[in-house]
C-alpha atoms as one frame of an Amber mdcrd trajectory, in Angstrom:
protein
  -0.996-193.602   3.144   0.311-196.316   0.620   3.232-196.677  -0.869   3.943
-194.109  -3.517   2.715-194.590  -7.118   2.764-192.810 -10.268   0.223-192.665
 -12.901   1.093-194.347 -15.909  -0.372-193.221 -19.243   0.803-193.040 -22.826
   2.030-189.761 -24.216   1.509-186.867 -21.430   0.457-186.957 -18.008  -3.204
-186.779 -16.898  -5.235-183.749 -15.706  -7.621-184.103 -13.124 -10.194-181.831
 -11.857 -11.618-181.767  -8.199 -14.955-180.089  -8.302 -18.271-180.055  -6.357
 -20.168-177.554  -4.482 -18.994-175.294  -1.787 -17.415-176.632   1.356 -16.659
-180.307   0.281 -12.879-180.109   0.853 -12.015-179.895  -3.118  -8.718-177.672
  -1.991  -7.510-180.000   0.130  -8.126-183.336  -2.088  -6.061-181.180  -4.907
  -3.457-180.435  -2.891  -2.776-183.779  -1.257  -3.215-185.292  -4.711  -0.982
-183.301  -6.277   1.647-183.753  -3.354   1.417-187.699  -3.281   1.774-187.746
  -7.477   4.527-185.092  -7.299   2.108-183.119  -9.653   1.203-179.376 -10.187
  -1.540-178.015  -8.092  -3.724-175.335  -9.857  -5.392-173.534  -7.510  -8.952
-171.982  -7.416  -8.968-168.241  -8.882 -12.439-167.620  -8.074 -12.065-167.310
  -4.441  -9.036-165.155  -4.698 -10.454-162.893  -7.308 -13.991-162.511  -5.404
 -11.854-161.911  -1.896  -9.760-159.163  -3.247 -12.948-157.053  -4.888 -14.178
-155.555  -1.879 -17.438-155.329  -3.157 -20.222-157.889  -4.347 -19.109-159.456
  -7.649 -21.166-158.726 -10.732 -21.451-160.666 -14.179 -18.417-158.947 -15.648
 -16.241-160.361 -12.729 -17.131-163.566 -13.372 -16.616-163.119 -16.987 -12.893
-161.880 -15.676 -12.714-165.253 -13.599 -13.605-167.294 -16.729 -11.143-165.731
 -18.965  -8.457-166.159 -16.146  -9.403-170.048 -15.757  -9.321-170.346 -19.782
  -5.787-168.688 -19.635  -4.530-170.927 -17.052  -6.121-174.159 -18.980  -4.290
-173.115 -22.225  -1.002-173.031 -19.916  -1.163-175.977 -18.253  -2.095-177.739
 -21.907   1.712-177.368 -22.397   2.636-179.449 -19.279   3.145-183.093 -20.060
   5.669-184.224 -17.754   3.678-183.871 -14.745   0.105-184.897 -13.399  -2.022
-181.441 -13.103  -4.601-181.278 -10.289  -7.023-178.137 -10.600  -9.167-177.076
  -7.888 -12.354-176.728  -9.667 -12.521-175.416 -13.206 -14.849-174.165 -15.952
 -17.802-176.406 -15.140 -18.155-174.478 -11.923 -17.889-171.096 -13.581 -20.488
-172.174 -16.362 -23.154-173.169 -13.387 -22.256-169.985 -11.784 -23.439-167.883
 -14.829 -26.616-170.092 -15.153 -27.568-170.272 -11.590 -26.798-166.956 -10.622
 -27.612-164.946 -13.857 -29.568-167.367 -15.733 -27.167-166.272 -18.786 -23.917
-168.151 -19.727 -21.890-166.656 -22.485 -21.727-169.122 -25.674 -17.950-168.961
 -25.913 -17.892-170.310 -22.327 -20.217-172.958 -22.991 -18.309-174.320 -26.126
 -15.397-174.347 -23.900 -16.941-176.276 -21.222 -17.760-178.894 -23.732 -14.201
-179.201 -25.225 -12.667-182.437 -23.680  -9.579-181.217 -21.690  -9.594-183.097
 -18.367  -9.177-186.503 -18.072 -10.975-187.351 -14.859 -13.227-185.105 -12.579
 -13.456-185.998  -9.133 -16.680-184.954  -7.686 -16.676-184.170  -4.331 -20.220
-185.120  -2.541 -21.321-182.889   0.077 -21.114-185.058   3.156 -18.602-182.805
   5.098 -19.889-180.339   7.611 -20.520-176.931   5.979 -18.134-174.324   6.899
 -19.002-170.640   6.416 -16.724-167.952   5.320 -17.303-164.713   3.497 -16.942
-166.158  -0.129 -19.561-169.062   0.282 -23.037-168.474  -0.628 -24.318-172.109
  -0.813 -24.756-173.993   2.182 -27.246-176.468   3.683 -29.528-178.241   1.017
 -28.164-175.797  -1.663 -25.072-178.091  -1.931 -27.151-181.252  -2.666 -28.929
-179.465  -5.301 -25.369-178.171  -7.142 -24.026-181.704  -6.393 -26.542-182.878
  -8.835 -26.077-180.051 -11.326 -22.507-180.614 -11.311 -23.074-184.225 -12.104
 -25.553-183.565 -14.683 -23.073-181.528 -16.336 -20.400-183.874 -16.260 -22.915
-186.765 -17.715 -24.131-184.106 -20.612 -20.676-183.977 -21.825 -19.715-187.393
 -21.544 -16.977-186.510 -18.927 -15.072-189.284 -17.011 -16.027-188.602 -13.107
 -15.828-190.359  -9.982 -17.726-189.549  -6.634 -15.533-188.666  -3.669 -16.905
-189.318  -0.387 -15.973-189.660   3.512 -13.895-187.506   5.578 -10.349-187.052
   6.343  -8.102-190.244   5.243 -11.127-191.989   4.094 -11.971-188.902   1.733
  -8.299-189.098   0.164  -8.644-192.961  -0.184 -11.837-192.333  -2.143 -10.066
-189.726  -4.235  -7.379-192.457  -4.951  -9.915-195.015  -5.809 -11.297-192.919
  -8.388  -7.550-192.431  -9.743  -7.103-196.171  -9.576 -10.240-196.917 -11.542
  -9.390-194.542 -14.261  -5.580-194.798 -14.632  -2.852-197.350 -14.540  -0.611
-196.846 -11.400   2.757-197.884 -11.150   4.963-198.130  -8.015   7.716-195.499
  -7.986
């Protein structure tokens, strides 16, 4: 890794979401960036919630996940002195509603459209699929979902950067997205 930098902005520190389909390294990148910039890491709530259900999830569970994400987002809105790196956000949940239930609550659509994040790092599905009990969208479905996330980001006019590669190359790709969107200053 290169020498440490800090993201310089006017006012508060930026909020960055690492998003994309399943098994693309979102958690790893979000944790690496929060560590590198000495920022806050906001873990993915949906995984923990679904793992703890002990049964298949239902529509009401996805509503509960969305509400928890909104609560966490409201809590993070008050944090301005550190960069915040989110492991997924409401866009993932909106697409979950759209694609699994063909029904997304209007209140969630409204929340997704509200500009809150400064940058989305959209992870390309160029890493090998790793199956686990919570994942359900492997193979070509990951490429389909990648395009859906990209469409949603563009529809809302959100800033995003596509992260590619593996290992250190993937981290450097994420850093390039940071460099292109924010001023960096050596610590």
